[in-house]
N, C-alpha and C positions, 0 to 999 in steps of 0.2 A: 122290104127290099128282097128281090129275088136272089137265090143262091148263085154266087159267082160274080155278082156286081161289085161286091167289096174287093174281091181279088183283082178285078179289072181296074178299079179306081186306084188301089194301092200300087199296082203294077205301072200304071201310067205316071203316078207321082214319082215312083222310084226311078223309072226310065227317064223322066224329065229332069230329075235331080242329077242323075248320072251324066246326062248329056250336057246340062248346064255347067256342072263342075268341070267337065272335060273341056268345054269350049272356053271357059273363063280362066283356066289355068294353063300355064305353059309347061308345067312339070308333072301334073297329075292327070292320069287317065283312069276314070272310074269304071273299068271294065265290069267289075262285079255287080255294081248297081244296074248297069245297062243290061247285062245278061239275066240277072234275077228279075228285073222289071219285065223283060220279054217273057220269061217263064211264067211269071204270075199272071200276065195278060192272057197267055195261052191257056193256063189252068182255069182262069175265070171264064173264058169263052167256052171251054169244054164243059165246065159245071153248069153254065147257063144253058147250053144246048141240051144237056141231059136232064134238066129240071122239068118237072111236069108243068103243063100249061096252067096259067092262073085264069080264073074266071072273073 
């Protein structure tokens, strides 16, 4: 697996969990999971763009 792909997958999972909990609950907004998910996705894309090309 290329560097950064794991960060992207984890970020998408965390972002999805944060959005799901926020929509399904009337009292809870999971801002932390949403923000951290976005940060992890950006970090993964950055690492993926900096990785050397694979042959």
